[in-house]
Backbone as a printed PyTorch tensor [residue, N CA C, xyz], in Angstrom:
tensor([[[  0.8230,  -1.1990,   0.0000],
         [  0.0000,   0.0000,   0.0000],
         [  0.8670,   1.2630,   0.0000]],

        [[  1.9310,   1.2320,   0.8230],
         [  2.8560,   2.3660,   0.8630],
         [  3.5430,   2.5220,  -0.4900]],

        [[  3.9020,   1.3730,  -1.0890],
         [  4.5650,   1.4060,  -2.3960],
         [  3.6410,   2.0040,  -3.4550]],

        [[  2.3510,   1.6510,  -3.3960],
         [  1.3780,   2.1920,  -4.3460],
         [  1.2070,   3.7010,  -4.1670]],

        [[  1.1800,   4.1420,  -2.9190],
         [  1.0440,   5.5700,  -2.6260],
         [  2.2620,   6.3320,  -3.1240]],

        [[  3.4450,   5.7360,  -2.9580],
         [  4.6860,   6.3650,  -3.4130],
         [  4.6950,   6.5030,  -4.9320]],

        [[  4.2130,   5.4750,  -5.6220],
         [  4.1530,   5.5230,  -7.0840],
         [  3.2220,   6.6470,  -7.5460]],

        [[  2.0600,   6.7740,  -6.8560],
         [  1.1140,   7.8380,  -7.2160],
         [  1.7230,   9.2130,  -6.9570]],

        [[  2.4600,   9.3050,  -5.8240],
         [  3.1050,  10.5810,  -5.4880],
         [  4.1380,  10.9550,  -6.5490]],

        [[  4.9690,   9.9820,  -6.9470],
         [  6.0000,  10.2340,  -7.9610],
         [  5.3690,  10.6250,  -9.2950]],

        [[  4.2550,   9.9580,  -9.6420],
         [  3.5650,  10.2680, -10.8840],
         [  3.0080,  11.6930, -10.8440]],

        [[  2.3990,  12.0510,  -9.7050],
         [  1.8540,  13.4030,  -9.5540],
         [  2.9500,  14.4470,  -9.6280]],

        [[  4.0860,  14.1730,  -8.9950],
         [  5.2210,  15.0970,  -8.9980],
         [  5.7660,  15.2810, -10.4070]],

        [[  5.8560,  14.1690, -11.1410],
         [  6.3450,  14.2270, -12.5190],
         [  5.4170,  15.0660, -13.3950]],

        [[  4.1100,  14.8460, -13.2410],
         [  3.1370,  15.6140, -14.0230],
         [  3.2080,  17.0980, -13.6760]],

        [[  3.4050,  17.4060, -12.3930],
         [  3.5160,  18.7960, -11.9580],
         [  4.7350,  19.4620, -12.5850]],

        [[  5.8610,  18.7660, -12.5780],
         [  7.0960,  19.3070, -13.1580],
         [  6.9370,  19.5380, -14.6540]],

        [[  6.2910,  18.5870, -15.3380],
         [  6.0560,  18.7280, -16.7780],
         [  5.1890,  19.9480, -17.0630]],

        [[  4.1380,  20.1250, -16.2500],
         [  3.2470,  21.2790, -16.4460],
         [  3.9670,  22.5890, -16.2170]],

        [[  4.7540,  22.6500, -15.1570],
         [  5.5090,  23.8710, -14.8480],
         [  6.4990,  24.1760, -15.9570]],

        [[  7.1990,  23.1390, -16.4290],
         [  8.1840,  23.3130, -17.4990],
         [  7.5170,  23.8120, -18.7720]],

        [[  6.3530,  23.2550, -19.0830],
         [  5.6300,  23.6600, -20.2860],
         [  5.2280,  25.1220, -20.2170]],

        [[  4.7160,  25.5490, -19.0510],
         [  4.3200,  26.9410, -18.8860],
         [  5.5330,  27.8460, -19.0000]],

        [[  6.6400,  27.4340, -18.3690],
         [  7.8580,  28.2380, -18.4050],
         [  8.3660,  28.4060, -19.8330]],

        [[  8.3890,  27.3200, -20.5860],
         [  8.8980,  27.3880, -21.9460],
         [  7.9870,  28.2140, -22.8500]],

        [[  6.7000,  28.3030, -22.4820],
         [  5.7560,  29.0270, -23.3250],
         [  5.5980,  30.4840, -22.8970]],

        [[  6.4240,  30.9360, -21.9820],
         [  6.2950,  32.3060, -21.4920],
         [  6.8620,  33.2960, -22.5000]],

        [[  6.1140,  34.3630, -22.7240],
         [  6.6010,  35.4440, -23.5770],
         [  7.0170,  36.5990, -22.6740]],

        [[  8.2620,  37.0020, -22.7920],
         [  8.7760,  38.1070, -21.9870],
         [  8.4730,  39.3980, -22.7380]],

        [[  7.5360,  40.1670, -22.1950],
         [  7.0450,  41.3110, -22.9550],
         [  6.8110,  42.5700, -22.1260]],

        [[  7.1890,  42.5620, -20.8700],
         [  7.0470,  43.7670, -20.0530],
         [  8.4210,  44.1910, -19.5500]],

        [[  9.0340,  45.1340, -20.2480],
         [ 10.3740,  45.5900, -19.8900],
         [ 10.3780,  46.2350, -18.5050]],

        [[ 11.4650,  46.0210, -17.7870],
         [ 11.6350,  46.5950, -16.4490],
         [ 12.7110,  47.6790, -16.5280]],

        [[ 12.3140,  48.9340, -16.7600],
         [ 13.2820,  50.0250, -16.9720],
         [ 14.2810,  50.1910, -15.8350]],

        [[ 13.8230,  50.0530, -14.5980],
         [ 14.7130,  50.2430, -13.4570],
         [ 15.7940,  49.1820, -13.3360]],

        [[ 15.6120,  48.0760, -14.0220],
         [ 16.5750,  46.9690, -13.9630],
         [ 17.4410,  46.8870, -15.2130]],

        [[ 17.1610,  47.7290, -16.2000],
         [ 17.8590,  47.6660, -17.4840],
         [ 18.8620,  48.8070, -17.6260]],

        [[ 19.9370,  48.5450, -18.3700],
         [ 20.9730,  49.5610, -18.5760],
         [ 21.4480,  49.5660, -20.0260]],

        [[ 21.9100,  50.7430, -20.4590],
         [ 22.4530,  50.9040, -21.8060],
         [ 23.7140,  51.7550, -21.6840]],

        [[ 24.8560,  51.1580, -21.9600],
         [ 26.1290,  51.8560, -21.8040],
         [ 26.9290,  51.7920, -23.1030]],

        [[ 27.9880,  52.6020, -23.1710],
         [ 28.8490,  52.5740, -24.3480],
         [ 30.3000,  52.7670, -23.9150]],

        [[ 31.2040,  52.3070, -24.7700],
         [ 32.6380,  52.4240, -24.4870],
         [ 33.3700,  52.7570, -25.7810]],

        [[ 34.4280,  53.5510, -25.6590],
         [ 35.1950,  53.9660, -26.8260],
         [ 36.5820,  54.4010, -26.3550]],

        [[ 37.4190,  54.7980, -27.2890],
         [ 38.7430,  55.2920, -26.9300],
         [ 38.9200,  56.7290, -27.4000]],

        [[ 39.4360,  57.5490, -26.5220],
         [ 39.7400,  58.9370, -26.8480],
         [ 41.2320,  59.1540, -26.6060]],

        [[ 41.9440,  59.4930, -27.6740],
         [ 43.4060,  59.6140, -27.6100],
         [ 44.0410,  58.3320, -27.0600]],

        [[ 43.4260,  57.1870, -27.4280],
         [ 43.9300,  55.8810, -26.9980],
         [ 43.5440,  55.4810, -25.5910]],

        [[ 42.8160,  56.3510, -24.8910],
         [ 42.4330,  56.0700, -23.5030],
         [ 40.9950,  55.5380, -23.4690]],

        [[ 40.7520,  54.3970, -22.8380],
         [ 39.3970,  53.8510, -22.7520],
         [ 38.4610,  54.7910, -21.9800]],

        [[ 37.2910,  55.0290, -22.5420],
         [ 36.2860,  55.8940, -21.9300],
         [ 34.9500,  55.1550, -21.9140]],

        [[ 34.0850,  55.5360, -20.9880],
         [ 32.7710,  54.9080, -20.8860],
         [ 31.6980,  55.9470, -20.6330]],

        [[ 30.4660,  55.6020, -20.9590],
         [ 29.3350,  56.4660, -20.6990],
         [ 28.0580,  55.6480, -20.6740]],

        [[ 26.9440,  56.3300, -20.4830],
         [ 25.6610,  55.6210, -20.4280],
         [ 24.5280,  56.5410, -20.8550]],

        [[ 23.3890,  55.9290, -21.1280],
         [ 22.1600,  56.6570, -21.4120],
         [ 21.2100,  56.4070, -20.2400]],

        [[ 20.6990,  57.4930, -19.6780],
         [ 19.8570,  57.3680, -18.4940],
         [ 18.4000,  57.0720, -18.7890]],

        [[ 17.9470,  57.4200, -20.0110],
         [ 16.5410,  57.2210, -20.3420],
         [ 16.3920,  56.4930, -21.6750]],

        [[ 15.7250,  55.3720, -21.6290],
         [ 15.3870,  54.6430, -22.8510],
         [ 14.2050,  53.7360, -22.5520]],

        [[ 13.4830,  53.3880, -23.5920],
         [ 12.3480,  52.4870, -23.4420],
         [ 12.5400,  51.2790, -24.3400]],

        [[ 12.0170,  50.1600, -23.9000],
         [ 12.1480,  48.9280, -24.6770],
         [ 10.8060,  48.2090, -24.7250]],

        [[ 10.4140,  47.8340, -25.9210],
         [  9.2400,  46.9890, -26.1080],
         [  9.7260,  45.6570, -26.6590]],

        [[  9.4890,  44.6120, -25.9060],
         [ 10.0420,  43.2990, -26.2350],
         [  8.9200,  42.2700, -26.3240]],

        [[  9.0830,  41.3280, -27.2260],
         [  8.2230,  40.1460, -27.2810],
         [  9.1500,  38.9860, -27.6020]],

        [[  9.4620,  38.1910, -26.5880],
         [ 10.4490,  37.1290, -26.7630],
         [  9.9770,  35.8630, -26.0700]],

        [[  9.7480,  34.8390, -26.8630],
         [  9.3750,  33.5200, -26.3630],
         [ 10.4070,  32.5240, -26.8960]],

        [[ 11.2430,  31.9540, -26.0370],
         [ 12.2900,  31.0400, -26.4970],
         [ 11.7700,  29.8500, -27.3040]],

        [[ 10.4940,  29.4940, -27.0800],
         [  9.9460,  28.3490, -27.8040],
         [  9.3020,  28.7460, -29.1290]],

        [[  9.2650,  30.0510, -29.4120],
         [  8.6990,  30.5330, -30.6830],
         [  9.5440,  31.7020, -31.1640]],

        [[ 10.8070,  31.4110, -31.4180],
         [ 11.7840,  32.4610, -31.7020],
         [ 11.4650,  33.2350, -32.9810]],

        [[ 10.7480,  32.6100, -33.8990],
         [ 10.4230,  33.2910, -35.1660],
         [  9.4380,  34.4450, -34.9800]],

        [[  8.7850,  34.5190, -33.8210],
         [  7.8480,  35.6240, -33.5610],
         [  8.4830,  36.7300, -32.7090]],

        [[  9.7300,  36.5430, -32.3090],
         [ 10.3820,  37.5170, -31.4280],
         [ 10.6320,  38.8450, -32.1370]],

        [[ 10.4510,  39.9270, -31.4010],
         [ 10.7790,  41.2440, -31.9300],
         [ 11.0100,  42.2190, -30.7850]],

        [[ 11.6760,  43.3210, -31.1060],
         [ 11.9770,  44.3280, -30.0850],
         [ 12.0650,  45.7040, -30.7260]],

        [[ 11.7880,  46.7070, -29.9120],
         [ 11.9100,  48.1030, -30.3450],
         [ 12.4970,  48.8790, -29.1710]],

        [[ 13.6120,  49.5120, -29.4070],
         [ 14.3100,  50.2590, -28.3660],
         [ 14.4210,  51.7120, -28.7920]],

        [[ 14.0060,  52.6250, -27.9250],
         [ 14.1050,  54.0500, -28.2090],
         [ 14.9260,  54.7180, -27.1090]],

        [[ 15.9290,  55.4850, -27.5220],
         [ 16.8620,  56.0970, -26.5820],
         [ 16.7090,  57.6130, -26.6020]],

        [[ 16.5270,  58.1950, -25.4300],
         [ 16.4790,  59.6480, -25.2740],
         [ 17.9230,  60.1610, -25.3210]],

        [[ 18.2990,  60.7760, -26.4360],
         [ 19.6910,  61.1660, -26.6240],
         [ 20.1350,  62.2740, -25.6690]],

        [[ 19.1790,  63.0210, -25.1190],
         [ 19.5420,  64.0680, -24.1650],
         [ 19.9200,  63.4890, -22.8070]],

        [[ 19.6980,  62.1910, -22.6230],
         [ 20.0110,  61.5550, -21.3440],
         [ 21.4300,  60.9950, -21.3040]],

        [[ 22.2410,  61.3250, -22.3210],
         [ 23.6030,  60.8010, -22.3710],
         [ 24.4350,  61.3170, -21.1930]],

        [[ 25.2480,  60.4400, -20.6470],
         [ 26.1460,  60.8050, -19.5550],
         [ 27.5490,  60.3320, -19.9260]],

        [[ 28.3920,  61.2710, -20.3140],
         [ 29.7630,  60.9360, -20.7070],
         [ 30.7060,  60.9130, -19.5050]],

        [[ 30.1820,  61.3110, -18.3680],
         [ 31.0180,  61.3350, -17.1720],
         [ 31.3690,  62.7440, -16.7210]],

        [[ 31.1570,  63.7210, -17.6110],
         [ 31.4060,  65.1080, -17.2130],
         [ 30.5020,  66.0370, -18.0260]],

        [[ 30.1270,  67.1420, -17.4070],
         [ 29.1170,  68.0400, -17.9770],
         [ 29.5250,  68.6230, -19.3270]],

        [[ 30.7870,  69.0370, -19.4440],
         [ 31.2460,  69.6210, -20.7050],
         [ 31.1200,  68.6300, -21.8510]],

        [[ 31.4150,  67.3770, -21.5630],
         [ 31.2890,  66.3270, -22.5690],
         [ 29.8430,  66.1360, -23.0070]],

        [[ 28.9220,  66.1780, -22.0450],
         [ 27.5030,  66.0360, -22.3610],
         [ 27.0260,  67.1710, -23.2610]],

        [[ 27.4910,  68.3930, -22.9540],
         [ 27.1080,  69.5570, -23.7710],
         [ 27.6980,  69.4490, -25.1790]],

        [[ 28.9250,  68.9730, -25.2650],
         [ 29.6050,  68.8670, -26.5640],
         [ 28.9060,  67.8650, -27.4800]],

        [[ 28.6030,  66.6710, -26.9680],
         [ 28.0120,  65.6320, -27.8310],
         [ 26.5670,  65.9280, -28.2150]],

        [[ 25.9220,  66.8670, -27.5170],
         [ 24.5590,  67.2640, -27.8910],
         [ 24.5600,  68.1880, -29.1030]],

        [[ 25.7420,  68.7450, -29.4210],
         [ 25.8610,  69.7100, -30.5060],
         [ 25.7440,  69.1150, -31.8970]],

        [[ 25.7120,  70.0120, -32.8770],
         [ 25.4770,  69.6320, -34.2770],
         [ 26.5260,  68.6780, -34.8260]],

        [[ 27.7900,  68.8330, -34.4130],
         [ 28.8470,  67.9750, -34.9430],
         [ 28.7640,  66.5450, -34.4210]],

        [[ 28.0960,  66.3760, -33.2870],
         [ 27.9780,  65.0300, -32.7140],
         [ 26.5720,  64.4830, -32.9610]],

        [[ 25.7270,  64.4430, -31.9450],
         [ 24.4050,  63.8350, -32.1090],
         [ 23.3410,  64.8130, -32.5960]],

        [[ 23.6210,  66.1050, -32.5210],
         [ 22.6370,  67.1150, -32.9150],
         [ 21.2890,  66.7950, -32.2690]],

        [[ 21.3220,  66.7210, -30.9500],
         [ 20.1580,  66.2920, -30.1780],
         [ 18.8900,  67.1190, -30.4180]],

        [[ 18.9790,  68.4560, -30.5850],
         [ 17.7400,  69.2020, -30.8470],
         [ 17.0160,  68.7290, -32.1170]],

        [[ 17.7670,  68.3680, -33.1430],
         [ 17.1650,  67.9120, -34.4000],
         [ 16.8420,  66.4230, -34.3930]],

        [[ 17.6110,  65.6590, -33.6130],
         [ 17.4370,  64.1980, -33.5660],
         [ 17.4290,  63.7350, -32.1170]],

        [[ 16.3310,  63.9980, -31.4140],
         [ 16.2840,  63.7150, -29.9690],
         [ 16.2230,  62.2400, -29.5870]],

        [[ 15.8580,  61.3920, -30.5580],
         [ 15.6750,  59.9700, -30.2480],
         [ 16.4550,  59.0950, -31.2260]],

        [[ 17.1550,  58.1000, -30.6840],
         [ 17.7560,  57.0450, -31.5070],
         [ 16.8610,  55.8190, -31.3580]],

        [[ 16.7960,  55.0260, -32.4040],
         [ 15.8540,  53.9100, -32.3760],
         [ 16.4410,  52.6530, -33.0110]],

        [[ 16.2070,  51.5280, -32.3460],
         [ 16.5470,  50.2360, -32.9400],
         [ 15.2710,  49.4100, -33.0450]],

        [[ 15.0310,  48.8570, -34.2370],
         [ 13.8780,  47.9870, -34.4650],
         [ 14.3880,  46.6690, -35.0260]],

        [[ 14.1040,  45.5910, -34.3200],
         [ 14.5810,  44.2880, -34.7890],
         [ 13.7210,  43.7900, -35.9370]],

        [[ 14.3700,  43.1340, -36.8850],
         [ 13.6570,  42.5350, -37.9930],
         [ 13.4710,  41.0490, -37.7900]],

        [[ 14.4620,  40.4210, -37.1650],
         [ 14.3880,  38.9860, -36.9000],
         [ 15.3580,  38.6270, -35.7790]],

        [[ 15.1190,  37.4700, -35.1930],
         [ 15.9980,  36.9380, -34.1460],
         [ 16.3030,  35.5010, -34.5110]],

        [[ 17.5590,  35.1140, -34.3960],
         [ 17.8850,  33.7120, -34.6490],
         [ 18.6320,  33.1120, -33.4710]],

        [[ 18.4150,  31.8220, -33.2670],
         [ 19.0370,  31.0820, -32.1730],
         [ 20.3950,  30.5720, -32.6410]],

        [[ 21.4330,  30.8930, -31.8870],
         [ 22.7910,  30.4690, -32.2500],
         [ 23.2310,  29.2140, -31.5120]],

        [[ 22.3690,  28.7200, -30.6290],
         [ 22.7090,  27.5410, -29.8380],
         [ 22.8800,  27.8980, -28.3750]],

        [[ 22.4560,  26.9810, -27.5030],
         [ 22.5650,  27.2400, -26.0690],
         [ 21.7240,  28.4420, -25.6770]],

        [[ 22.3220,  29.3510, -24.9440],
         [ 21.5960,  30.5590, -24.5320],
         [ 21.9700,  31.7680, -25.3940]],

        [[ 22.5550,  31.5030, -26.5730],
         [ 23.0390,  32.5780, -27.4410],
         [ 22.0690,  32.8230, -28.6050]],

        [[ 21.8390,  34.1190, -28.8620],
         [ 20.9380,  34.5280, -29.9340],
         [ 21.5560,  35.7060, -30.6750]],

        [[ 20.9330,  36.0630, -31.7810],
         [ 21.3580,  37.2480, -32.5160],
         [ 20.1260,  37.9240, -33.0990]],

        [[ 20.0410,  39.2360, -32.9120],
         [ 18.9450,  39.9810, -33.5120],
         [ 19.4790,  40.8160, -34.6680]],

        [[ 18.7480,  40.8200, -35.7620],
         [ 19.0830,  41.6130, -36.9330],
         [ 18.0280,  42.6970, -37.0560]],

        [[ 18.4720,  43.9260, -37.2660],
         [ 17.4970,  44.9950, -37.3480],
         [ 18.0860,  46.2760, -37.8960]],

        [[ 17.3820,  47.3770, -37.6640],
         [ 17.8040,  48.6760, -38.1870],
         [ 17.9810,  49.6670, -37.0400]],

        [[ 19.1170,  50.3490, -37.0660],
         [ 19.4090,  51.3760, -36.0800],
         [ 19.3240,  52.7340, -36.7530]],

        [[ 18.4930,  53.6000, -36.1900],
         [ 18.3700,  54.9730, -36.6810],
         [ 19.0320,  55.9070, -35.6790]],

        [[ 20.0420,  56.6180, -36.1480],
         [ 20.8160,  57.5150, -35.2970],
         [ 21.1660,  58.7590, -36.1020]],

        [[ 20.8390,  59.9090, -35.5620],
         [ 21.1070,  61.1850, -36.2210],
         [ 20.5340,  61.2220, -37.6430]],

        [[ 19.3490,  60.6490, -37.8000],
         [ 18.6580,  60.7000, -39.0770],
         [ 19.0870,  59.6670, -40.0940]],

        [[ 20.0440,  58.8150, -39.7450],
         [ 20.4870,  57.7690, -40.6710],
         [ 20.0620,  56.3960, -40.1520]],

        [[ 19.5940,  55.5570, -41.0550],
         [ 19.1470,  54.2170, -40.6870],
         [ 20.0000,  53.1850, -41.4000]],

        [[ 20.6370,  52.3100, -40.6220],
         [ 21.5040,  51.2750, -41.1770],
         [ 21.2030,  49.9310, -40.5180]],

        [[ 21.5170,  48.8610, -41.2530],
         [ 21.3440,  47.5090, -40.7200],
         [ 22.4400,  47.2020, -39.7080]],

        [[ 22.0500,  46.5610, -38.6200],
         [ 23.0410,  46.0840, -37.6520],
         [ 22.6320,  44.7050, -37.1560]],

        [[ 23.5920,  43.9860, -36.5990],
         [ 23.3110,  42.7190, -35.9290],
         [ 23.8540,  42.8260, -34.5120]],

        [[ 23.0980,  42.2830, -33.5670],
         [ 23.4950,  42.3720, -32.1660],
         [ 23.3460,  41.0030, -31.5070]],

        [[ 24.4540,  40.3460, -31.2150],
         [ 24.3760,  39.0760, -30.4910],
         [ 24.0210,  39.3240, -29.0280]],

        [[ 23.3040,  38.3700, -28.4410],
         [ 22.9630,  38.5090, -27.0300],
         [ 22.7310,  37.1370, -26.4010]],

        [[ 22.7630,  37.1230, -25.0920],
         [ 22.4400,  35.9040, -24.3550],
         [ 21.1140,  36.1240, -23.6340]],

        [[ 20.4390,  35.0240, -23.3770],
         [ 19.1650,  35.0890, -22.6570],
         [ 19.1740,  34.0570, -21.5410]],

        [[ 18.7190,  34.4820, -20.3720],
         [ 18.5080,  33.5290, -19.2900],
         [ 17.2460,  33.9100, -18.5400]],

        [[ 16.6180,  32.9010, -17.9750],
         [ 15.3820,  33.1190, -17.2470],
         [ 15.6130,  32.9060, -15.7600]],

        [[ 15.1600,  33.8650, -14.9720],
         [ 15.1910,  33.7390, -13.5220],
         [ 13.7710,  33.9350, -13.0110]],

        [[ 13.0870,  32.8150, -12.7670],
         [ 11.6830,  32.8880, -12.3790],
         [ 10.8520,  33.4300, -13.5170]],

        [[ 10.1250,  34.4940, -13.2590],
         [  9.2660,  35.0900, -14.2910],
         [  9.9540,  36.2460, -15.0120]],

        [[ 11.2520,  36.3920, -14.8050],
         [ 12.0010,  37.4840, -15.4270],
         [ 12.9950,  36.9350, -16.4530]],

        [[ 13.0070,  37.5460, -17.6370],
         [ 13.9740,  37.1950, -18.6700],
         [ 15.0760,  38.2350, -18.6990]],

        [[ 16.3130,  37.7830, -18.7890],
         [ 17.4610,  38.6880, -18.7680],
         [ 18.2160,  38.5790, -20.0870]],

        [[ 18.3630,  39.7320, -20.7590],
         [ 19.0230,  39.8050, -22.0510],
         [ 20.3030,  40.6300, -21.9030]],

        [[ 21.4410,  40.0520, -22.2810],
         [ 22.7200,  40.7660, -22.2270],
         [ 23.3910,  40.6810, -23.5870]],

        [[ 23.7560,  41.8380, -24.1250],
         [ 24.3750,  41.8360, -25.4410],
         [ 25.3800,  42.9500, -25.6370]],

        [[ 26.2030,  42.7720, -26.6470],
         [ 27.2380,  43.7450, -26.9980],
         [ 27.3500,  43.7900, -28.5170]],

        [[ 27.4440,  44.9890, -29.0720],
         [ 27.7510,  45.1080, -30.4880],
         [ 28.5440,  46.3890, -30.7000]],

        [[ 29.1960,  46.4670, -31.8430],
         [ 30.0290,  47.6270, -32.1560],
         [ 29.4750,  48.3490, -33.3760]],

        [[ 29.3810,  49.6650, -33.2730],
         [ 28.9840,  50.4510, -34.4370],
         [ 30.1010,  51.4370, -34.7610]],

        [[ 30.1220,  51.9030, -35.9990],
         [ 31.0990,  52.8990, -36.4250],
         [ 30.4010,  54.2480, -36.4820]],

        [[ 30.8400,  55.1560, -35.6200],
         [ 30.1560,  56.4350, -35.4670],
         [ 30.1150,  57.2540, -36.7510]],

        [[ 31.1750,  57.1620, -37.5590],
         [ 31.2140,  57.9630, -38.7870],
         [ 30.1820,  57.5000, -39.8160]],

        [[ 29.7310,  56.2580, -39.7020],
         [ 28.6610,  55.7770, -40.5830],
         [ 27.3760,  56.5720, -40.3540]],

        [[ 27.2430,  57.1420, -39.1570],
         [ 26.0550,  57.9230, -38.7950],
         [ 26.3620,  59.4200, -38.7130]],

        [[ 27.5240,  59.8190, -39.2000],
         [ 27.9660,  61.2220, -39.1430],
         [ 28.0140,  61.7500, -37.7100]],

        [[ 28.3890,  60.8990, -36.8000],
         [ 28.5380,  61.2960, -35.3970],
         [ 30.0020,  61.6600, -35.1700]],

        [[ 30.2380,  62.9200, -34.8700],
         [ 31.6070,  63.4010, -34.7250],
         [ 32.1200,  63.8930, -36.0660]],

        [[ 31.5630,  64.9980, -36.5350],
         [ 31.9620,  65.5460, -37.8310],
         [ 33.0250,  66.6330, -37.6570]],

        [[ 33.4700,  67.1910, -38.7890],
         [ 34.4540,  68.2580, -38.7480],
         [ 35.7620,  67.8070, -38.1280]],

        [[ 36.2620,  68.5770, -37.1890],
         [ 37.5420,  68.2280, -36.5570],
         [ 37.4570,  66.9350, -35.7670]],

        [[ 36.2310,  66.5270, -35.3740],
         [ 36.0520,  65.2930, -34.6140],
         [ 36.0450,  64.0460, -35.5110]],

        [[ 36.1350,  64.2330, -36.8280],
         [ 36.1580,  63.0770, -37.7310],
         [ 37.4900,  62.3470, -37.6730]],

        [[ 38.4650,  62.9410, -37.0320],
         [ 39.7780,  62.3180, -36.8650],
         [ 39.6650,  61.1540, -35.8790]],

        [[ 39.7990,  59.9360, -36.3960],
         [ 39.6390,  58.7640, -35.5300],
         [ 40.8500,  58.5400, -34.6230]],

        [[ 41.8920,  59.3370, -34.8290],
         [ 43.0270,  59.2870, -33.9160],
         [ 42.7130,  59.9960, -32.6140]],

        [[ 41.7460,  60.9110, -32.6810],
         [ 41.3250,  61.6290, -31.4770],
         [ 40.2410,  60.8320, -30.7460]],

        [[ 39.1780,  60.5220, -31.4600],
         [ 38.1050,  59.6720, -30.9160],
         [ 37.9250,  58.5060, -31.8760]],

        [[ 38.0550,  57.3030, -31.3620],
         [ 37.9740,  56.1090, -32.2120],
         [ 36.6460,  56.0220, -32.9500]],

        [[ 36.6780,  55.4240, -34.1080],
         [ 35.4730,  55.2480, -34.9050],
         [ 34.5570,  54.1810, -34.3030]],

        [[ 35.1410,  53.1850, -33.6700],
         [ 34.3730,  52.0670, -33.1280],
         [ 33.8190,  52.4110, -31.7420]],

        [[ 32.5290,  52.2850, -31.6100],
         [ 31.8530,  52.5080, -30.3330],
         [ 31.2030,  51.1880, -29.9160]],

        [[ 31.5340,  50.7410, -28.7300],
         [ 31.0160,  49.4700, -28.2230],
         [ 29.7540,  49.7430, -27.3970]],

        [[ 28.6530,  49.1570, -27.8160],
         [ 27.3710,  49.3350, -27.1320],
         [ 27.0790,  48.0810, -26.3080]],

        [[ 26.7570,  48.2840, -25.0390],
         [ 26.4750,  47.1640, -24.1330],
         [ 25.0690,  47.3580, -23.5630]],

        [[ 24.2220,  46.3560, -23.7340],
         [ 22.8660,  46.4690, -23.1930],
         [ 22.5370,  45.3180, -22.2450]],

        [[ 21.8060,  45.6720, -21.2110],
         [ 21.2980,  44.7060, -20.2330],
         [ 19.8210,  45.0240, -20.0660]],

        [[ 18.9820,  44.1190, -20.5270],
         [ 17.5390,  44.3310, -20.4620],
         [ 16.8960,  43.2280, -19.6400]],

        [[ 15.9610,  43.6230, -18.8070],
         [ 15.1890,  42.6540, -18.0460],
         [ 13.7170,  42.8570, -18.3720]],

        [[ 13.0160,  41.7630, -18.5480],
         [ 11.5990,  41.8250, -18.9050],
         [ 10.8240,  40.7710, -18.1560]],

        [[  9.6020,  41.1130, -17.7910],
         [  8.7300,  40.2380, -17.0490],
         [  7.8460,  39.4560, -18.0080]],

        [[  7.6240,  38.1950, -17.6930],
         [  6.7050,  37.3830, -18.5020],
         [  5.3040,  37.5780, -17.9450]],

        [[  4.5140,  38.3690, -18.6460],
         [  3.1860,  38.7180, -18.1550],
         [  2.2300,  37.5380, -18.2180]],

        [[  2.1440,  36.9240, -19.3780],
         [  1.1900,  35.8420, -19.5830],
         [  1.8020,  34.7660, -20.4640]],

        [[  1.3690,  33.5230, -20.3140],
         [  1.8340,  32.4840, -21.2270],
         [  1.4340,  32.8090, -22.6560]],

        [[  2.2260,  32.3980, -23.5920],
         [  1.9180,  32.6180, -25.0110],
         [  0.7130,  31.7680, -25.3910]],

        [[ -0.2000,  32.3710, -26.1410],
         [ -1.3620,  31.6240, -26.6150],
         [ -0.9700,  30.8210, -27.8340]],

        [[ -1.1420,  29.5410, -27.7530],
         [ -0.7540,  28.6530, -28.8690],
         [ -1.9240,  28.4710, -29.8170]]])
């Protein structure tokens, strides 16, 4: 009798685990958590590594690991929220030769597709609009789930001169490097299971 009860318990436990796993795999992460997300950048000035960040940005995400072909994202960055680490730098990059923030207050990335690279690695292909120019970019990222929260971490490099960022005397890549490394950390809540 005890053996029969144990078998029923094990069967119930197995079914519970299967149900939980199914719900977890079918979760769509679609509610970005701004307070938990960060967007930073790194570059070299006169050969010296420099870093900065953007304080305000919004992200709209729809990501279900079990239905990767439906994944998409839209990221909008408030360019006036840039923090280069010092006030003079912030004022300089807001000017016409750099981001021309009054004319182009928002930078935008819209994903076109996401592909699975294996394991927890993915890559999103999309278009980045910066200072009025729109170009194709690819951004590799990793994804991990912690409870009902999905965590996305990625890095990609863009060339600032492709977007006319740093014109005139600032076009000299010996002064400020052409390559800018963008690092993003996004967290999103899984609101509801995906409807199949």
